[in-house]
N, C-alpha and C positions, 0 to 999 in steps of 0.2 A: 028295156034300154032304148033310148031314142035313137033312131037311125040318122045318118048324115043328111039324107034327103028331107026329113021332117024336123031337123034340128031347130030348136028355139031355146035360148039359154035359160037356165034356171038359177035364180039367185035369191038368197035370203038376205035382205038388207033393211036397215033402219037408220034414219037420220033425224037429227034435231038441229034446227038453226040453219039449214041449207035450203035454198029455194031456187027453182029453175027460172031463168029470166028470159028464155026464148024457147020456141018450140024445138023439141028434140029432132034432129035429123038422123035418119037411120035407113039402112038397107040390109036386106037378108039375102045371103048367097047360100050355095050348097055347103052346109057344115059351118057357116060363118054368120055372125050378126055384127054389124058395125054401127055404132051410134056416136053422134057428136053432141055433147052437152055443153051448155053455157049456164052458169049458176052463180049465185052469190052466197057466201058463207059468213055468218055472224061470228064475232069473237066468242070462243067457247063452244062453237058448234061441234057436234059429234056425229060419227057415222060408224056403222058396222056392216061388213060385207062378207058373205060366204057363198061361193059359186060351186056348182057341181062340175063345172068345166074349166079348163085353163083360160086365162084372159090376160089382156094387155091393156094398160092405161097409159096414155101419152098426153102430157100437159103442154099447152102452147105458151106458157109463161113459167117463170121460175117461182115455185111455191114453197121452196125448201125452208124459207124463214117464216112461213105462215101456217103450214100444215105439218103435223107430226103423225107418224103411223106406228103401229105396234101389232105384233101377231099374238100377243098375250093379253087376255082379258084382265082388266083391273090393274095393269102394271105399266100404264102409260108413262108415269113419272120416272120409273126406273129403267124401262126397256124401250122407250120410244126412240125414233130416229127421224130425220127430216124426210119428207116426201120428195123423191127425186122426179125429174122431168118425165121419165119413163120407167114403168115397172112391169114385170111379168109375174103373175101370180099363178102357181100351179093349182090344179083342181083340188078342192077340199081344204085349202089353206085360208083360215079366217084373217080378217084385217080390221083393226079399229083405227079411227082417225080422230083428231081433234084440231080445231083451228085456233091459232093464237090471236089473230086479228080479223076484223071485218075486211073482206076482199071479194073481188069477182075473179072467176077463173073459167077456163074452157078446157075440155079434154075429150080425147077420142077413146072410146071403149071398143075393144075387139074381143068378142066372145067366140070361142072356137071349140068345135067338137074334137075330142082327142084323136079319133080315127082320121079326121080330115087333116090334122097336122102331121100325123104319122104317115099318111099317104103322100104328103108333100115332101117330107124330109127323108123318109126311108130309102128311096131309090138312090139318093146321093150319098148318104152317110151310114146307111144300115139301120135296121130296126132297133138294135141295142143302143146305139148312140142317140137315135131320135128319142127313144123312151127316156134315156138319161137326161137329155136336154129338157124334156117336158116336165121332169120332176124337180128341176133346179130353179129356184126363184132368181130373178135378175132385177137389179135396180141401178139405173145409170142417170147421171146428171147431164153429161155432155151428149146431146142427141146426134150431132153431125147430120149425115144424110137421112137419118130416120125422121127428122123433123120435116124435111122436104117431102118425103114419101107420105107422111101422115097428112100434110097439107093437101097434097094432090088427091089423097083418098077422101078427105072431107069435101073437097070440091066435087068429086064424082058422086059422093053420097047426096050432097045437097042438090046437084043438078046433073043427073045421069045423062051422059052424052055418048057413051061408047058401050060396046058389048061388055057383059059382066066379067069376061075374062081379064079385062084391063084392071078393074078394081080388085079382083082376086089376086092378080099378079102383084099389085101393090101390097096387099096383105102379106103375101108370101115373102116379099122382099123385107118387109118390116119384121116378120117372124125370124127369118134367117139372119137379119142384122142385129136383132136384140137377144135372141136366145143364146145361151152358152153352148155352142156345138163343139164337142170334143173332137180332137184329131183321132187317128187310128189307134193311138196308144191309150185313149180314154182319159188322159191326164191333163196335158197342156199342149199348146200348139208349138211344135218344133222346139221342145224343151224350154219353153217360156210360158209365163202366165198369160192367159188371155186377157183382153181388155175387160171383159165381163168380170173376171176374177179380181182384177185390180179395182174395178168400180165397187164390187161387193166388199172388198177389204177396206176401202176408203169409207164407205158408208158405215161399216161396223165400228171402225175406230173413232169416227166423228160422233157416234152415238155414246161413246164412253166419256164420262165427265173429265177424266184425266188423260184421255187419249193413249191409254196403255193397255196392251194385250200381251199375253205370253206368246212365245213362238208356237206352242201347241194350239192356242186359241186362234192365232192367225191362220195356221194350216187348216184347222177345222173349218174356218169361215169360207175358205176357197175349195174345200173338199179334197185336200191332198194329205198324204202322210207327212209327218213332221220332217223326216229326213229328206223326202223329195222336195218339199216346199223350200227348205233351206238351200237346196242345190240350185233351184231354178229362180229364186227370188232375186239374187244378185245379178244373174245373167239378164233378167228382165229390166231391173231398175238401176243397176250400177251401184247399188247399196246393199248392205246387209239388212235383214229385217229390223234389227234394233236401230241402225243408223236412220233408216227410213222413218221409223216410228218416232225417233227423237226429233226429226225434222217436222213431223206433223204436230208434235207437242209445242215446238217453237212457233209454228204457224198459229196454233191456238192461243199461245201467249200473246202474239202480236194482236190478234183479234180482241182479246180481253184488255190489252193496253189501250186500244183505240176506242172500244165500245163500252167500257165499264169504268167505274171509279175505284176499282180494286187497287190496292197498293201492290208493289212488286212482291213483297213478302206474302201477301194473300194469294197472289197468282201462283207463286211457287208452291204453296200448300195445295191449292186446287189441282195443280197439274202433277202432283206427286214428286216434286223435287225435294231433296232433303232439307234445304233451307234457301234463303234468298241468294246467298253467295253461290250456291250450286246452280241456280237458274241463271244468275248473272254471267257466270263463267261460260256456261253452255250457250246462252243467247249470244254472247260476244263472238264465240267461235263460229257460229252459224250465220248470224246477221251482221257481224262486223261492228257492233256497238253494244253498249249496255242497254238493258230494258228502259231505264229511266231516260237516258239520252235519246234513244230511239223514239220514245213517246213524246218528248219535248219537241223534237224536230217536226214530227208529223202534226202535232197539235198547233204548232205555230204557222202552219201553211194556210 
């Protein structure tokens, strides 16, 4: 087994249609390797990645409409989801990607020795909670302060100006801000869903064509029992799981009304409503207008 001191990440990866457009900037620390990539991806480009160690990817632009990812080989069409701005991939979890359009992108890769992360987290949250966090994948779209931290780290990688402890502390802040770190009860923070759990649930439901999941599937997505999930969801969001999910379906209906030529009846079928009348009634209750009227107003602007 590779020690922390001699750590260098090991990854099996293959790409088609992706090329690097600038020299890779990287730095190696104790148990950490940080690399900043700038690349161009062709439409239809593909990638496969499998690392022996946990890793983080942070994109410096929104690629959710351009890159799809899946953790199942050969099932991109059925089980893909949009690539978010930041993802944490546990050790041994494979990832396949495909590009929908030609585009340029840049991202920061953080490859980490598991024991290095455990040594960082365990004094504060305990070994059990740290190990649980390491095993839980995370995908978030809204970076907040993580983007600032990543930018500072890239600057330090490109032009080292301080002791390595500075860059290592930035990595530590990114890790603690991104990983889903449980509270003492190991379930949720103060009886509420964590932001990472909400982000994971949003990503899962957006990957479904009709934006529908059962309560059991929603609970499984965030790693909770069905009964506990039902108890904390409304406290977190102010809505029941089904009310929240219905709102997401109406958001999806709005997107289809604006971006497609589908009729209201066709959208109703796609989103799992019983008929056009059912969608129209629900849409009016939530959006304050019928789908047809809502579409006309926005297309006339």
